[in-house]
C-alpha positions as protocol buffer text, in pm:
chain_id: "A"
residue {
  index: 1
  type: MET
  ca { x: -50 y: 216 z: 11170 }
}
residue {
  index: 2
  type: MET
  ca { x: -166 y: -97 z: 11316 }
}
residue {
  index: 3
  type: SER
  ca { x: -78 y: -150 z: 11686 }
}
residue {
  index: 4
  type: THR
  ca { x: 193 y: -357 z: 11791 }
}
residue {
  index: 5
  type: THR
  ca { x: 58 y: -445 z: 12093 }
}
residue {
  index: 6
  type: PRO
  ca { x: -273 y: -642 z: 12242 }
}
residue {
  index: 7
  type: ASP
  ca { x: -553 y: -375 z: 12238 }
}
residue {
  index: 8
  type: GLU
  ca { x: -783 y: -390 z: 12525 }
}
residue {
  index: 9
  type: ASP
  ca { x: -966 y: -707 z: 12399 }
}
residue {
  index: 10
  type: GLY
  ca { x: -628 y: -876 z: 12422 }
}
residue {
  index: 11
  type: GLN
  ca { x: -596 y: -912 z: 12037 }
}
residue {
  index: 12
  type: ARG
  ca { x: -279 y: -989 z: 11892 }
}
residue {
  index: 13
  type: PRO
  ca { x: -100 y: -823 z: 11649 }
}
residue {
  index: 14
  type: PRO
  ca { x: -118 y: -1075 z: 11342 }
}
residue {
  index: 15
  type: ARG
  ca { x: 160 y: -1340 z: 11290 }
}
residue {
  index: 16
  type: VAL
  ca { x: 295 y: -1301 z: 10921 }
}
residue {
  index: 17
  type: VAL
  ca { x: 568 y: -1516 z: 10776 }
}
residue {
  index: 18
  type: ALA
  ca { x: 774 y: -1329 z: 10468 }
}
residue {
  index: 19
  type: LEU
  ca { x: 978 y: -1527 z: 10208 }
}
residue {
  index: 20
  type: GLY
  ca { x: 1260 y: -1440 z: 10045 }
}
residue {
  index: 21
  type: GLY
  ca { x: 1577 y: -1326 z: 10029 }
}
residue {
  index: 22
  type: GLY
  ca { x: 1832 y: -1028 z: 9930 }
}
residue {
  index: 23
  type: HIS
  ca { x: 1687 y: -663 z: 9849 }
}
residue {
  index: 24
  type: GLY
  ca { x: 1333 y: -766 z: 9788 }
}
residue {
  index: 25
  type: LEU
  ca { x: 1282 y: -973 z: 10130 }
}
residue {
  index: 26
  type: HIS
  ca { x: 1443 y: -680 z: 10290 }
}
residue {
  index: 27
  type: ALA
  ca { x: 1196 y: -413 z: 10127 }
}
residue {
  index: 28
  type: SER
  ca { x: 880 y: -641 z: 10267 }
}
residue {
  index: 29
  type: LEU
  ca { x: 1061 y: -674 z: 10610 }
}
residue {
  index: 30
  type: SER
  ca { x: 1119 y: -275 z: 10623 }
}
residue {
  index: 31
  type: ALA
  ca { x: 768 y: -263 z: 10545 }
}
residue {
  index: 32
  type: LEU
  ca { x: 593 y: -559 z: 10772 }
}
residue {
  index: 33
  type: ARG
  ca { x: 822 y: -434 z: 11114 }
}
residue {
  index: 34
  type: ARG
  ca { x: 602 y: -79 z: 11066 }
}
residue {
  index: 35
  type: VAL
  ca { x: 242 y: -294 z: 11100 }
}
residue {
  index: 36
  type: THR
  ca { x: 327 y: -597 z: 11320 }
}
residue {
  index: 37
  type: THR
  ca { x: 580 y: -698 z: 11570 }
}
residue {
  index: 38
  type: ASP
  ca { x: 501 y: -1061 z: 11518 }
}
residue {
  index: 39
  type: VAL
  ca { x: 676 y: -1078 z: 11190 }
}
residue {
  index: 40
  type: THR
  ca { x: 965 y: -1405 z: 11102 }
}
residue {
  index: 41
  type: ALA
  ca { x: 1153 y: -1413 z: 10779 }
}
residue {
  index: 42
  type: ILE
  ca { x: 1235 y: -1752 z: 10606 }
}
residue {
  index: 43
  type: VAL
  ca { x: 1541 y: -1693 z: 10376 }
}
residue {
  index: 44
  type: THR
  ca { x: 1670 y: -1887 z: 10111 }
}
residue {
  index: 45
  type: VAL
  ca { x: 2029 y: -2026 z: 10216 }
}
residue {
  index: 46
  type: ALA
  ca { x: 2183 y: -2085 z: 9839 }
}
residue {
  index: 47
  type: ASP
  ca { x: 2411 y: -1785 z: 9793 }
}
residue {
  index: 48
  type: ASP
  ca { x: 2726 y: -1889 z: 9622 }
}
residue {
  index: 49
  type: GLY
  ca { x: 2899 y: -1556 z: 9529 }
}
residue {
  index: 50
  type: GLY
  ca { x: 3052 y: -1250 z: 9766 }
}
residue {
  index: 51
  type: SER
  ca { x: 3136 y: -1282 z: 10138 }
}
residue {
  index: 52
  type: SER
  ca { x: 2880 y: -1552 z: 10169 }
}
residue {
  index: 53
  type: GLY
  ca { x: 3004 y: -1754 z: 9896 }
}
residue {
  index: 54
  type: ARG
  ca { x: 3341 y: -1734 z: 10075 }
}
residue {
  index: 55
  type: LEU
  ca { x: 3224 y: -1808 z: 10406 }
}
residue {
  index: 56
  type: ARG
  ca { x: 3026 y: -2093 z: 10282 }
}
residue {
  index: 57
  type: LYS
  ca { x: 3323 y: -2245 z: 10103 }
}
residue {
  index: 58
  type: GLU
  ca { x: 3571 y: -2232 z: 10387 }
}
residue {
  index: 59
  type: LEU
  ca { x: 3378 y: -2282 z: 10676 }
}
residue {
  index: 60
  type: GLY
  ca { x: 3091 y: -2502 z: 10541 }
}
residue {
  index: 61
  type: VAL
  ca { x: 2852 y: -2286 z: 10686 }
}
residue {
  index: 62
  type: LEU
  ca { x: 2475 y: -2145 z: 10537 }
}
residue {
  index: 63
  type: PRO
  ca { x: 2594 y: -1849 z: 10356 }
}
residue {
  index: 64
  type: PRO
  ca { x: 2482 y: -1568 z: 10580 }
}
residue {
  index: 65
  type: GLY
  ca { x: 2414 y: -1283 z: 10353 }
}
residue {
  index: 66
  type: ASP
  ca { x: 2067 y: -1306 z: 10305 }
}
residue {
  index: 67
  type: LEU
  ca { x: 2027 y: -1390 z: 10662 }
}
residue {
  index: 68
  type: ARG
  ca { x: 2213 y: -1051 z: 10743 }
}
residue {
  index: 69
  type: MET
  ca { x: 1995 y: -827 z: 10520 }
}
residue {
  index: 70
  type: ALA
  ca { x: 1663 y: -967 z: 10691 }
}
residue {
  index: 71
  type: LEU
  ca { x: 1801 y: -875 z: 10999 }
}
residue {
  index: 72
  type: ALA
  ca { x: 1927 y: -560 z: 10918 }
}
residue {
  index: 73
  type: ALA
  ca { x: 1557 y: -475 z: 10772 }
}
residue {
  index: 74
  type: LEU
  ca { x: 1397 y: -541 z: 11105 }
}
residue {
  index: 75
  type: CYS
  ca { x: 1617 y: -322 z: 11274 }
}
residue {
  index: 76
  type: GLY
  ca { x: 1405 y: -39 z: 11450 }
}
residue {
  index: 77
  type: ASP
  ca { x: 1434 y: 353 z: 11312 }
}
residue {
  index: 78
  type: ASP
  ca { x: 1572 y: 474 z: 11635 }
}
residue {
  index: 79
  type: GLU
  ca { x: 1951 y: 550 z: 11673 }
}
residue {
  index: 80
  type: TRP
  ca { x: 2021 y: 193 z: 11796 }
}
residue {
  index: 81
  type: GLY
  ca { x: 1841 y: 27 z: 11524 }
}
residue {
  index: 82
  type: HIS
  ca { x: 1983 y: 241 z: 11263 }
}
residue {
  index: 83
  type: THR
  ca { x: 2350 y: 229 z: 11416 }
}
residue {
  index: 84
  type: TRP
  ca { x: 2322 y: -135 z: 11374 }
}
residue {
  index: 85
  type: SER
  ca { x: 2179 y: -191 z: 11058 }
}
residue {
  index: 86
  type: GLN
  ca { x: 2483 y: 35 z: 10947 }
}
residue {
  index: 87
  type: VAL
  ca { x: 2713 y: -211 z: 11137 }
}
residue {
  index: 88
  type: ILE
  ca { x: 2592 y: -529 z: 11061 }
}
residue {
  index: 89
  type: GLN
  ca { x: 2576 y: -385 z: 10667 }
}
residue {
  index: 90
  type: HIS
  ca { x: 2938 y: -250 z: 10673 }
}
residue {
  index: 91
  type: ARG
  ca { x: 3165 y: -386 z: 10423 }
}
residue {
  index: 92
  type: PHE
  ca { x: 3554 y: -393 z: 10482 }
}
residue {
  index: 93
  type: ARG
  ca { x: 3756 y: -218 z: 10208 }
}
residue {
  index: 94
  type: SER
  ca { x: 4115 y: -365 z: 10219 }
}
residue {
  index: 95
  type: GLU
  ca { x: 4386 y: -548 z: 9983 }
}
residue {
  index: 96
  type: GLY
  ca { x: 4376 y: -855 z: 10194 }
}
residue {
  index: 97
  type: GLU
  ca { x: 4156 y: -1166 z: 10291 }
}
residue {
  index: 98
  type: LEU
  ca { x: 3900 y: -899 z: 10479 }
}
residue {
  index: 99
  type: HIS
  ca { x: 3808 y: -720 z: 10143 }
}
residue {
  index: 100
  type: GLY
  ca { x: 3437 y: -732 z: 10107 }
}
residue {
  index: 101
  type: HIS
  ca { x: 3323 y: -947 z: 10408 }
}
residue {
  index: 102
  type: ALA
  ca { x: 3032 y: -785 z: 10564 }
}
residue {
  index: 103
  type: VAL
  ca { x: 3100 y: -704 z: 10917 }
}
residue {
  index: 104
  type: GLY
  ca { x: 2743 y: -933 z: 11003 }
}
residue {
  index: 105
  type: ASN
  ca { x: 2807 y: -1209 z: 10801 }
}
residue {
  index: 106
  type: LEU
  ca { x: 3132 y: -1255 z: 11036 }
}
residue {
  index: 107
  type: LEU
  ca { x: 2920 y: -1185 z: 11310 }
}
residue {
  index: 108
  type: ILE
  ca { x: 2656 y: -1448 z: 11224 }
}
residue {
  index: 109
  type: VAL
  ca { x: 2912 y: -1717 z: 11157 }
}
residue {
  index: 110
  type: ALA
  ca { x: 3085 y: -1683 z: 11494 }
}
residue {
  index: 111
  type: LEU
  ca { x: 2780 y: -1712 z: 11716 }
}
residue {
  index: 112
  type: TRP
  ca { x: 2753 y: -2025 z: 11459 }
}
residue {
  index: 113
  type: GLU
  ca { x: 3061 y: -2190 z: 11570 }
}
residue {
  index: 114
  type: LEU
  ca { x: 3037 y: -2102 z: 11914 }
}
residue {
  index: 115
  type: LEU
  ca { x: 2683 y: -2222 z: 11980 }
}
residue {
  index: 116
  type: GLY
  ca { x: 2646 y: -2484 z: 11706 }
}
residue {
  index: 117
  type: ASP
  ca { x: 2280 y: -2397 z: 11600 }
}
residue {
  index: 118
  type: SER
  ca { x: 2229 y: -2196 z: 11328 }
}
residue {
  index: 119
  type: VAL
  ca { x: 1852 y: -2044 z: 11457 }
}
residue {
  index: 120
  type: ALA
  ca { x: 2002 y: -1992 z: 11800 }
}
residue {
  index: 121
  type: GLY
  ca { x: 2280 y: -1771 z: 11631 }
}
residue {
  index: 122
  type: LEU
  ca { x: 2049 y: -1579 z: 11439 }
}
residue {
  index: 123
  type: ASP
  ca { x: 1819 y: -1520 z: 11778 }
}
residue {
  index: 124
  type: TRP
  ca { x: 2106 y: -1378 z: 11912 }
}
residue {
  index: 125
  type: VAL
  ca { x: 2193 y: -1089 z: 11667 }
}
residue {
  index: 126
  type: GLY
  ca { x: 1865 y: -1044 z: 11655 }
}
residue {
  index: 127
  type: GLN
  ca { x: 1840 y: -951 z: 12012 }
}
residue {
  index: 128
  type: LEU
  ca { x: 2159 y: -731 z: 11975 }
}
residue {
  index: 129
  type: LEU
  ca { x: 2016 y: -536 z: 11731 }
}
residue {
  index: 130
  type: GLY
  ca { x: 1669 y: -526 z: 11880 }
}
residue {
  index: 131
  type: ALA
  ca { x: 1538 y: -663 z: 11563 }
}
residue {
  index: 132
  type: HIS
  ca { x: 1159 y: -637 z: 11554 }
}
residue {
  index: 133
  type: GLY
  ca { x: 1074 y: -962 z: 11401 }
}
residue {
  index: 134
  type: ARG
  ca { x: 1257 y: -1299 z: 11370 }
}
residue {
  index: 135
  type: VAL
  ca { x: 1468 y: -1447 z: 11083 }
}
residue {
  index: 136
  type: LEU
  ca { x: 1523 y: -1809 z: 11029 }
}
residue {
  index: 137
  type: PRO
  ca { x: 1697 y: -2019 z: 10737 }
}
residue {
  index: 138
  type: MET
  ca { x: 1488 y: -2205 z: 10492 }
}
residue {
  index: 139
  type: SER
  ca { x: 1695 y: -2502 z: 10508 }
}
residue {
  index: 140
  type: SER
  ca { x: 1909 y: -2670 z: 10762 }
}
residue {
  index: 141
  type: VAL
  ca { x: 2172 y: -2713 z: 10523 }
}
residue {
  index: 142
  type: PRO
  ca { x: 2349 y: -2462 z: 10226 }
}
residue {
  index: 143
  type: LEU
  ca { x: 2178 y: -2565 z: 9884 }
}
residue {
  index: 144
  type: ASP
  ca { x: 2266 y: -2513 z: 9526 }
}
residue {
  index: 145
  type: ILE
  ca { x: 2001 y: -2390 z: 9259 }
}
residue {
  index: 146
  type: VAL
  ca { x: 2027 y: -2544 z: 8925 }
}
residue {
  index: 147
  type: ALA
  ca { x: 1839 y: -2347 z: 8657 }
}
residue {
  index: 148
  type: GLU
  ca { x: 1739 y: -2507 z: 8311 }
}
residue {
  index: 149
  type: VAL
  ca { x: 1799 y: -2210 z: 8077 }
}
residue {
  index: 150
  type: SER
  ca { x: 1708 y: -2153 z: 7702 }
}
residue {
  index: 151
  type: GLY
  ca { x: 1865 y: -1917 z: 7430 }
}
residue {
  index: 152
  type: ILE
  ca { x: 2240 y: -1909 z: 7610 }
}
residue {
  index: 153
  type: ASP
  ca { x: 2371 y: -2004 z: 7250 }
}
residue {
  index: 154
  type: PRO
  ca { x: 2175 y: -1727 z: 6978 }
}
residue {
  index: 155
  type: GLU
  ca { x: 2165 y: -2003 z: 6732 }
}
residue {
  index: 156
  type: ARG
  ca { x: 1995 y: -2237 z: 6931 }
}
residue {
  index: 157
  type: PRO
  ca { x: 1741 y: -2052 z: 7124 }
}
residue {
  index: 158
  type: GLU
  ca { x: 1518 y: -2332 z: 7242 }
}
residue {
  index: 159
  type: GLU
  ca { x: 1832 y: -2520 z: 7370 }
}
residue {
  index: 160
  type: LEU
  ca { x: 1847 y: -2622 z: 7745 }
}
residue {
  index: 161
  type: THR
  ca { x: 2127 y: -2521 z: 7946 }
}
residue {
  index: 162
  type: THR
  ca { x: 2171 y: -2657 z: 8311 }
}
residue {
  index: 163
  type: VAL
  ca { x: 2323 y: -2384 z: 8488 }
}
residue {
  index: 164
  type: ARG
  ca { x: 2417 y: -2441 z: 8841 }
}
residue {
  index: 165
  type: GLY
  ca { x: 2456 y: -2173 z: 9139 }
}
residue {
  index: 166
  type: GLN
  ca { x: 2284 y: -1874 z: 9263 }
}
residue {
  index: 167
  type: VAL
  ca { x: 2499 y: -1622 z: 9111 }
}
residue {
  index: 168
  type: ALA
  ca { x: 2518 y: -1802 z: 8778 }
}
residue {
  index: 169
  type: CYS
  ca { x: 2154 y: -1839 z: 8760 }
}
residue {
  index: 170
  type: ALA
  ca { x: 2062 y: -1462 z: 8830 }
}
residue {
  index: 171
  type: SER
  ca { x: 2326 y: -1327 z: 8581 }
}
residue {
  index: 172
  type: THR
  ca { x: 2263 y: -1575 z: 8310 }
}
residue {
  index: 173
  type: SER
  ca { x: 2212 y: -1435 z: 7978 }
}
residue {
  index: 174
  type: GLY
  ca { x: 1943 y: -1672 z: 7887 }
}
residue {
  index: 175
  type: LYS
  ca { x: 1596 y: -1718 z: 8014 }
}
residue {
  index: 176
  type: VAL
  ca { x: 1568 y: -1928 z: 8329 }
}
residue {
  index: 177
  type: ARG
  ca { x: 1263 y: -2200 z: 8212 }
}
residue {
  index: 178
  type: SER
  ca { x: 1260 y: -2359 z: 8551 }
}
residue {
  index: 179
  type: ILE
  ca { x: 1488 y: -2445 z: 8848 }
}
residue {
  index: 180
  type: SER
  ca { x: 1592 y: -2743 z: 9123 }
}
residue {
  index: 181
  type: LEU
  ca { x: 1753 y: -2775 z: 9420 }
}
residue {
  index: 182
  type: VAL
  ca { x: 2059 y: -2959 z: 9490 }
}
residue {
  index: 183
  type: PRO
  ca { x: 2088 y: -3158 z: 9710 }
}
residue {
  index: 184
  type: GLU
  ca { x: 1722 y: -3290 z: 9605 }
}
residue {
  index: 185
  type: ALA
  ca { x: 1446 y: -3286 z: 9903 }
}
residue {
  index: 186
  type: PRO
  ca { x: 1674 y: -3089 z: 10160 }
}
residue {
  index: 187
  type: PRO
  ca { x: 1564 y: -3073 z: 10480 }
}
residue {
  index: 188
  type: ALA
  ca { x: 1361 y: -2771 z: 10620 }
}
residue {
  index: 189
  type: SER
  ca { x: 1432 y: -2556 z: 10928 }
}
residue {
  index: 190
  type: ALA
  ca { x: 1204 y: -2705 z: 11157 }
}
residue {
  index: 191
  type: GLN
  ca { x: 1136 y: -2338 z: 11335 }
}
residue {
  index: 192
  type: ALA
  ca { x: 1035 y: -2232 z: 10987 }
}
residue {
  index: 193
  type: VAL
  ca { x: 799 y: -2498 z: 10913 }
}
residue {
  index: 194
  type: LYS
  ca { x: 607 y: -2406 z: 11282 }
}
residue {
  index: 195
  type: ALA
  ca { x: 628 y: -2036 z: 11199 }
}
residue {
  index: 196
  type: VAL
  ca { x: 451 y: -2138 z: 10909 }
}
residue {
  index: 197
  type: ARG
  ca { x: 186 y: -2359 z: 11033 }
}
residue {
  index: 198
  type: GLU
  ca { x: 121 y: -2066 z: 11277 }
}
residue {
  index: 199
  type: ALA
  ca { x: 95 y: -1791 z: 11094 }
}
residue {
  index: 200
  type: ASP
  ca { x: -207 y: -1573 z: 10987 }
}
residue {
  index: 201
  type: TRP
  ca { x: -39 y: -1465 z: 10684 }
}
residue {
  index: 202
  type: VAL
  ca { x: 262 y: -1552 z: 10475 }
}
residue {
  index: 203
  type: VAL
  ca { x: 404 y: -1298 z: 10196 }
}
residue {
  index: 204
  type: PHE
  ca { x: 575 y: -1428 z: 9909 }
}
residue {
  index: 205
  type: GLY
  ca { x: 818 y: -1126 z: 9737 }
}
residue {
  index: 206
  type: PRO
  ca { x: 866 y: -949 z: 9607 }
}
residue {
  index: 207
  type: GLY
  ca { x: 1240 y: -1036 z: 9539 }
}
residue {
  index: 208
  type: SER
  ca { x: 1453 y: -1237 z: 9263 }
}
residue {
  index: 209
  type: TRP
  ca { x: 1189 y: -1481 z: 9169 }
}
residue {
  index: 210
  type: PHE
  ca { x: 1369 y: -1783 z: 9042 }
}
residue {
  index: 211
  type: THR
  ca { x: 1674 y: -1766 z: 9311 }
}
residue {
  index: 212
  type: SER
  ca { x: 1486 y: -1598 z: 9645 }
}
residue {
  index: 213
  type: VAL
  ca { x: 1119 y: -1685 z: 9619 }
}
residue {
  index: 214
  type: LEU
  ca { x: 1059 y: -2010 z: 9448 }
}
residue {
  index: 215
  type: PRO
  ca { x: 1347 y: -2236 z: 9633 }
}
residue {
  index: 216
  type: HIS
  ca { x: 1089 y: -2211 z: 9939 }
}
residue {
  index: 217
  type: LEU
  ca { x: 864 y: -2433 z: 9716 }
}
residue {
  index: 218
  type: LEU
  ca { x: 1104 y: -2682 z: 9636 }
}
residue {
  index: 219
  type: VAL
  ca { x: 1179 y: -2799 z: 10031 }
}
residue {
  index: 220
  type: PRO
  ca { x: 924 y: -3105 z: 10075 }
}
residue {
  index: 221
  type: ASP
  ca { x: 815 y: -2998 z: 10418 }
}
residue {
  index: 222
  type: LEU
  ca { x: 802 y: -2662 z: 10406 }
}
residue {
  index: 223
  type: ALA
  ca { x: 623 y: -2655 z: 10089 }
}
residue {
  index: 224
  type: HIS
  ca { x: 381 y: -2876 z: 10239 }
}
residue {
  index: 225
  type: ALA
  ca { x: 322 y: -2634 z: 10526 }
}
residue {
  index: 226
  type: LEU
  ca { x: 269 y: -2348 z: 10279 }
}
residue {
  index: 227
  type: VAL
  ca { x: 37 y: -2579 z: 10076 }
}
residue {
  index: 228
  type: THR
  ca { x: -178 y: -2657 z: 10394 }
}
residue {
  index: 229
  type: THR
  ca { x: -145 y: -2413 z: 10663 }
}
residue {
  index: 230
  type: ARG
  ca { x: -485 y: -2218 z: 10726 }
}
residue {
  index: 231
  type: ALA
  ca { x: -298 y: -1892 z: 10700 }
}
residue {
  index: 232
  type: ARG
  ca { x: -400 y: -1634 z: 10400 }
}
residue {
  index: 233
  type: ARG
  ca { x: -156 y: -1609 z: 10148 }
}
residue {
  index: 234
  type: MET
  ca { x: -51 y: -1303 z: 9930 }
}
residue {
  index: 235
  type: VAL
  ca { x: 206 y: -1239 z: 9653 }
}
residue {
  index: 236
  type: ALA
  ca { x: 379 y: -904 z: 9618 }
}
residue {
  index: 237
  type: LEU
  ca { x: 506 y: -826 z: 9269 }
}
residue {
  index: 238
  type: ASN
  ca { x: 810 y: -713 z: 9174 }
}
residue {
  index: 239
  type: LEU
  ca { x: 874 y: -339 z: 8994 }
}
residue {
  index: 240
  type: SER
  ca { x: 1035 y: -445 z: 8718 }
}
residue {
  index: 241
  type: PRO
  ca { x: 1190 y: -743 z: 8568 }
}
residue {
  index: 242
  type: GLN
  ca { x: 1535 y: -891 z: 8673 }
}
residue {
  index: 243
  type: GLN
  ca { x: 1804 y: -852 z: 8425 }
}
residue {
  index: 244
  type: GLY
  ca { x: 1938 y: -1204 z: 8354 }
}
residue {
  index: 245
  type: GLU
  ca { x: 1638 y: -1407 z: 8577 }
}
residue {
  index: 246
  type: THR
  ca { x: 1346 y: -1252 z: 8443 }
}
residue {
  index: 247
  type: ASP
  ca { x: 1419 y: -1050 z: 8139 }
}
residue {
  index: 248
  type: GLY
  ca { x: 1082 y: -994 z: 7942 }
}
residue {
  index: 249
  type: PHE
  ca { x: 836 y: -1070 z: 8263 }
}
residue {
  index: 250
  type: ARG
  ca { x: 516 y: -957 z: 8234 }
}
residue {
  index: 251
  type: PRO
  ca { x: 298 y: -904 z: 8587 }
}
residue {
  index: 252
  type: GLU
  ca { x: 96 y: -1236 z: 8475 }
}
residue {
  index: 253
  type: THR
  ca { x: 411 y: -1415 z: 8430 }
}
residue {
  index: 254
  type: TYR
  ca { x: 552 y: -1420 z: 8768 }
}
residue {
  index: 255
  type: LEU
  ca { x: 222 y: -1613 z: 8881 }
}
residue {
  index: 256
  type: GLU
  ca { x: 253 y: -1870 z: 8593 }
}
residue {
  index: 257
  type: VAL
  ca { x: 576 y: -1942 z: 8694 }
}
residue {
  index: 258
  type: LEU
  ca { x: 446 y: -1941 z: 9051 }
}
residue {
  index: 259
  type: HIS
  ca { x: 162 y: -2202 z: 8960 }
}
residue {
  index: 260
  type: GLU
  ca { x: 400 y: -2407 z: 8747 }
}
residue {
  index: 261
  type: HIS
  ca { x: 654 y: -2498 z: 9046 }
}
residue {
  index: 262
  type: ALA
  ca { x: 368 y: -2552 z: 9331 }
}
residue {
  index: 263
  type: PRO
  ca { x: 30 y: -2605 z: 9134 }
}
residue {
  index: 264
  type: LYS
  ca { x: -153 y: -2710 z: 9483 }
}
residue {
  index: 265
  type: LEU
  ca { x: -77 y: -2381 z: 9625 }
}
residue {
  index: 266
  type: GLY
  ca { x: -362 y: -2126 z: 9646 }
}
residue {
  index: 267
  type: VAL
  ca { x: -324 y: -1751 z: 9687 }
}
residue {
  index: 268
  type: ASP
  ca { x: -574 y: -1492 z: 9843 }
}
residue {
  index: 269
  type: VAL
  ca { x: -442 y: -1179 z: 9735 }
}
residue {
  index: 270
  type: VAL
  ca { x: -176 y: -1029 z: 9474 }
}
residue {
  index: 271
  type: LEU
  ca { x: -57 y: -679 z: 9539 }
}
residue {
  index: 272
  type: ALA
  ca { x: 133 y: -485 z: 9301 }
}
residue {
  index: 273
  type: ASP
  ca { x: 207 y: -115 z: 9204 }
}
residue {
  index: 274
  type: ARG
  ca { x: -69 y: 81 z: 9038 }
}
residue {
  index: 275
  type: ARG
  ca { x: 232 y: 284 z: 8832 }
}
residue {
  index: 276
  type: THR
  ca { x: 391 y: -5 z: 8672 }
}
residue {
  index: 277
  type: VAL
  ca { x: 100 y: -276 z: 8672 }
}
residue {
  index: 278
  type: GLU
  ca { x: -234 y: -300 z: 8423 }
}
residue {
  index: 279
  type: GLU
  ca { x: -538 y: -468 z: 8562 }
}
residue {
  index: 280
  type: THR
  ca { x: -519 y: -649 z: 8205 }
}
residue {
  index: 281
  type: ASP
  ca { x: -726 y: -968 z: 8129 }
}
residue {
  index: 282
  type: PRO
  ca { x: -441 y: -1198 z: 8149 }
}
residue {
  index: 283
  type: LEU
  ca { x: -298 y: -1077 z: 8477 }
}
residue {
  index: 284
  type: LEU
  ca { x: -663 y: -1105 z: 8613 }
}
residue {
  index: 285
  type: GLU
  ca { x: -675 y: -1501 z: 8464 }
}
residue {
  index: 286
  type: ALA
  ca { x: -329 y: -1558 z: 8635 }
}
residue {
  index: 287
  type: VAL
  ca { x: -465 y: -1434 z: 8954 }
}
residue {
  index: 288
  type: GLY
  ca { x: -782 y: -1619 z: 8930 }
}
residue {
  index: 289
  type: GLN
  ca { x: -636 y: -1946 z: 8871 }
}
residue {
  index: 290
  type: LEU
  ca { x: -463 y: -1925 z: 9166 }
}
residue {
  index: 291
  type: GLY
  ca { x: -769 y: -1829 z: 9359 }
}
residue {
  index: 292
  type: GLY
  ca { x: -715 y: -1450 z: 9452 }
}
residue {
  index: 293
  type: ARG
  ca { x: -786 y: -1111 z: 9410 }
}
residue {
  index: 294
  type: LEU
  ca { x: -576 y: -839 z: 9280 }
}
residue {
  index: 295
  type: GLU
  ca { x: -511 y: -525 z: 9477 }
}
residue {
  index: 296
  type: LEU
  ca { x: -330 y: -220 z: 9316 }
}
residue {
  index: 297
  type: GLU
  ca { x: -164 y: 15 z: 9526 }
}
residue {
  index: 298
  type: TYR
  ca { x: 91 y: 264 z: 9478 }
}
residue {
  index: 299
  type: LEU
  ca { x: 369 y: 96 z: 9631 }
}
residue {
  index: 300
  type: SER
  ca { x: 700 y: 274 z: 9432 }
}
residue {
  index: 301
  type: ARG
  ca { x: 896 y: 586 z: 9500 }
}
residue {
  index: 302
  type: ASP
  ca { x: 895 y: 885 z: 9365 }
}
residue {
  index: 303
  type: ASP
  ca { x: 1218 y: 905 z: 9203 }
}
residue {
  index: 304
  type: GLY
  ca { x: 1162 y: 698 z: 8906 }
}
residue {
  index: 305
  type: THR
  ca { x: 1367 y: 375 z: 9035 }
}
residue {
  index: 306
  type: PRO
  ca { x: 1246 y: 52 z: 9067 }
}
residue {
  index: 307
  type: ARG
  ca { x: 1209 y: 39 z: 9456 }
}
residue {
  index: 308
  type: HIS
  ca { x: 971 y: -22 z: 9684 }
}
residue {
  index: 309
  type: ASP
  ca { x: 862 y: 263 z: 9932 }
}
residue {
  index: 310
  type: PRO
  ca { x: 871 y: 123 z: 10286 }
}
residue {
  index: 311
  type: ASP
  ca { x: 579 y: 357 z: 10405 }
}
residue {
  index: 312
  type: ARG
  ca { x: 347 y: 293 z: 10124 }
}
residue {
  index: 313
  type: LEU
  ca { x: 398 y: -64 z: 10073 }
}
residue {
  index: 314
  type: ALA
  ca { x: 334 y: -79 z: 10474 }
}
residue {
  index: 315
  type: THR
  ca { x: 17 y: 93 z: 10456 }
}
residue {
  index: 316
  type: ALA
  ca { x: -101 y: -156 z: 10182 }
}
residue {
  index: 317
  type: PHE
  ca { x: 11 y: -437 z: 10396 }
}
residue {
  index: 318
  type: GLU
  ca { x: -186 y: -297 z: 10670 }
}
residue {
  index: 319
  type: ARG
  ca { x: -515 y: -237 z: 10474 }
}
residue {
  index: 320
  type: ILE
  ca { x: -504 y: -622 z: 10301 }
}
residue {
  index: 321
  type: LEU
  ca { x: -407 y: -746 z: 10677 }
}
residue {
  index: 322
  type: GLU
  ca { x: -656 y: -594 z: 10865 }
}
residue {
  index: 323
  type: GLY
  ca { x: -943 y: -721 z: 10574 }
}
């Protein structure tokens, strides 16, 4: 793998920013930390379900769950990293109020209350875990995702319905057409904007397209940084559509939706799994519309599940980042 320390010529490792949330971002970070020591995750803060939703509602804090998962992904493969990754991902099982809460969520929120600073709290957790990178929130305030959805009523397939909340948007029975954020034009995390401007590469995806990837482009200051940064941009496509959110999506559909939500955004590379994606004319046209090139690699696991193999994804990332 690529060296993670400056070589004898004093060259530094590439600065990589990864955008997303949940399991998709976990996959990209698990691979990127094998490639470079200078990786920053910028994470969506719109989760309103489970432990995160309960803490957000009760304490008025950013939802910590996706931030916790990103920190767990950046833990090393040694005993320390493996143990702490398990600890912060552990969920309590009980008949009481603690049921379903993740240890890491409680730890993150405790540090936020003590320090009064969401970024400082995440940095402290990262130090405790020995995280191979940094985790930042996309925005400094909790957000709600609002989706325009068609087909909820099968008898009126073209009728649009407004659906609010990340959980509701991700699990809708209809087809998500577009999303917006509440509050509209939310404040970006200043550190996230700085990281994008200073990056060598920015990686979008894989992940839940409407609820984890696209929201970054609806935060004005962050979106401006993503469009104007001198960093090169990569899109890592999902291995399969997500039930409810992207049912029926073809590989090119992800790119078309990305272009619709951020028409000024250019992309240098689109990375896809050779097992699940074919080099079709519509896909090449969508890649070309973004100004990029298509790279097909073997990225999925051999067990047939739609999950990225971290070593294969790391190998692909390394080759592209070095190019």
